[in-house]
N, C-alpha and C positions, 0 to 999 in steps of 0.2 A: 202355527198352538191350536189348542181344539175351536172348533165350530170359526175359525179365521179370528178370533178373541184379539185385542193392542188390549194388551195390560200397561198401564204406569205404573214407574218401576221406583217412583218417589217412596222414604220411609219416613217411619213417623217417628219424626224429633222428640219427642218426650223422653225421659231416661226412663229407659224402659225398665230396671228393676226399681224403681223406687217406690212401687207400694209392695214390694214383695218381705215377706215378716221374716227376716234371720231369726234364729233362735240361739247363734253361732257366730260368734267372729273371733278369729283367733288369727292371730298373726307369725305365731309360731316361733317365736322367738328361745320358749321352750316347750315342754312336750308334756303335758296334764294328762298323767295316767288315768283319772279319773272320767276323760273325757271319749280319749284312746286305746285303743288297741291299735297295736305299735307291732308291724313285722319288719324284719328286716337293719340294715344299719342307716340308720339316719342321722345327718347334721342340723338340726336347730341351733340357731344364731341370732343376732342380733339384723339382717337382714331377709330371716325367715328360714326357711327349711331345704336342706339341701340332703341331696342323694344320690352320692356318686357309688355305688356298688350298682356295678354292670347285672347284676342277680336282682334288682331293684329291692324298692319299698316301701308301704303303705302307711296311712293311718284310716282306720274304719275308724266312724263315730258310736261311741259306746253309749249314746244318750239316745233317748226317744225321742220317734217324731212326733210333735205337738199334737196333732190329729188321731196319732195313733195306727195309721200308715204306714204302710214301706215305699209311699211316693215323696218326694222334694227336690230342692234344687241344690245344687252344688257350686258355688261359684268361686275363682279362686284369680290371683293377682298375679302375673307371674312377670320376674325379674328376669329380662334376656340382656345379657352385659356381650355376648359371644356367640357363635352358634356350637349348637349339639343338645342332646337330652333327649329326654321321654317325659312328659309330664302327661299325667292321668287322673281323671276325676271319677268315681267310684260312684252306682246307685245300685240298692240293689244288692250290695257284695256280703260275702260273707269273714268271720274274724281269717286272719293270712291273706285275704282275697291281693293278687300284686302282677303287673306284669313283670319281662323284663327276662331273664335268662332264665331259667328254672321255674315260670310264673304259674301262679294257682290260684282254685277254688272260682266260683259262682260268684258272675258280679256283671253286669253294665256298664259298659264303661266310655268316656270318651278322652280319647289321647292323640294329644300333640306330638311327632314325632321332628326328631335333628330338625329345629326352627335354625336355615341359615341365613347369615348375610351377605350379599353382593359386594362388590367394592364401592356402590353410592350409599354403602351402608340399608337397602331394601331388604327386608325379612321376610322369607315364602318355608310353607314347613307343610308336611302331612297328616295330615285329619283324618282320625277313625272310629267307628261307632263298633263296638266288639262288642259281643255276647258268648260267657263262658259259663259254662254249667258242666261242674264235676271236673277240672280241670283240661275242660275241651273247651277252646275257643274258636268264633268265628268271629269273620268281619262282616258286619251288616254292611257299610259301605265307607269308602275313601276318600277323600277330594282336597284338593290344594287350596290355601289359603294362606294371605298376607298375615304377618305375625311381627310384634316390635316389643321393645324394651315397658312393663305396665302393663300388656296388656291382660284384660279381664273374656279365661272361660270358663264359661257359664253353662252347664248339666242341668234334665231335669225330665224327671217319667211320670207321665202319667197314664196312667190305662196301658195299655200294649202300647203309644207311643213314647221315644225320647225326642224331646226339643233341645239342640244344641246350641250356641250363642258361639263362636267363632268371633268373638271380640266386635262381635255383629250388634248393633241395637234392638234386631228382630231375629226370632227363632226359624232352622229351618228343623222340622220333625223325619220321621224315622220309625218303622215300624220293629217291634222288640216283643220278646214272648216277658214278659213279666214275672218274676220271681221274690226270695225274700231277700233279706238283708239290711244293710245299714247303708244311707250314704260315707265318700269317702275322698281320700286322695292319696296319691302315689306317682314314685318316678324311679328315673334311672339312668346310670352314664351324665349326672348332669353334669355341666363343666366347671370351674372355680369360676365363682360371680354372680353366677344364677341360679337363681333362687322359686320355688315357691311364699311371695311373702304375703297373701293372708289366703286366705279359706274361711267362708261363708255357708253355713246350713241356713237353706229357708225351709218353710210350712209351705206346701203349694196354697194359691188361690184357688176354694169352691167355689164363688159365686160370678153365678154369669153375666158378663157383662152386657152394660145395656143396648137398647135396641137401636138402629138408626132409626129417625122421625121418621115417619111417612112424609111429611108437610114439610121436610126439607130436602126430598129426594126430587132432581128437573131432568124432566124429559126432549132427550130429541129424535121424533122418530121419519127416518126415511124412507124412501123404496128397499132400497142396499142397508142402511145400518140404525142400530138402533145404538143414541149415547145415555146413560145414567150417572146422572152425579147427587154426592150427596152429603150433610154436614157430619163428620165424628160426633158421634155419641159421648155427651160429656164423661168420662173417666170417674168413679166412684175414688177416694182417699186411697183406700185398699189393694184396687189395679193395678195388676204386673204389668200392665200396660195393652194397648194393643194390637194384635201382629198382623193384621188387616180384616180382608170383608170374603168371605166365601161365596158367591152365585150359585144360584139352580136356575136354571131355564127349562119349564114345565114342567118344572117336581123332578126334574135328572142335576148329579152334580157337572156344573159346569164347568168354575176357573177360579180364582183367586186371583185377590191382588194387595199391596201394601196400601194403595192409593185409594181416594174415595171419589173416584169415577174411572166406569170405564166403555168400550164400545164392542156392539156385538157386530161384524158384517158378516156372517154367515145369516141372514136372513133374504125373505123373500116379498116383493109385493105384496099389500091386500092379505097379511100373514097376522095372525094374533098370537102372544108370547106370556106366558106371565114370571115373572123374572123375581125371584128372591134371594135379600140381602140377608148374611147373617155375619153379624160382629164377631169374630174371635179373639180371645186376649192371650196374653203370652204364655199364659199355662196352659192352654185349649181347650177351653173353659167359649161357650159358644149360646150368643144370646136368642132371644126366639127371635122370629124371620118378617122379615117386612116386605110384604110384596106387593109388586107392581104390576099391572095389567095391561099392557101396548099393542098397537093397533099401529103395519104399517102403510101410512099412502098405499092404494088402491092404485093397478097398471096404467097406464096413460093409453088410454082408447086411440085405438089406431082409426086413422081419417079413409 
């Protein structure tokens, strides 16, 4: 890791989406044409929305995002009773956008492909971040991740950053090219019994999180290591949750951690460094910095 940093990977335990202001919650037992632009052959029912067609289909929101922007969050609960299917969340999508055979439109998408259960009923799938413009689609990133029945997929776009949660409490971010359009969902090749059980559309939080209290920062300085720890700031009621902390050293980006402590093992005896801690929330807002100046002990004099 950069500069020999040791990062603790403890996760924030607060429910990560508790403060999101969802302006649409739809269980998709039917399709409300006042809310959704429909593409493809869709099958709403008591358990949610199924899209069996290999050509794919989608629902793209007709409702304006409350803050007037084209940045929002999509959260979809997925029913997975068997292996198979492709499940997609869209941001900044044009009407008619969909993936699958003959997919089209412009969009940023977070997609789960072919969730597969093994004999022990453990599920894994391939997740993609896609960007499409004028029917030309590129893969921003791809990764393998676990899946489960009742899992929650979330995606948000803030500026040039796409944030994705593959049923995780904290997001992973990817660089994208922002565009126009609306949030939505889509799918194709879904096996019988699988469905999108609920979709929620949420406005992004625009309020920066609180900074780490400087008085709560504890420091231990050694000749070859600096340890810092701090208390997490109290979250506001409308906070989307803390994603972690970005650390700068001497004015340059150093690393990040989801824990409230870190160690820098790339220091030397008798050196002085300035560390700045920024709280970062789940919608990619950042607090003011908390700055700590630390001097490591001087070298031991040779006799």
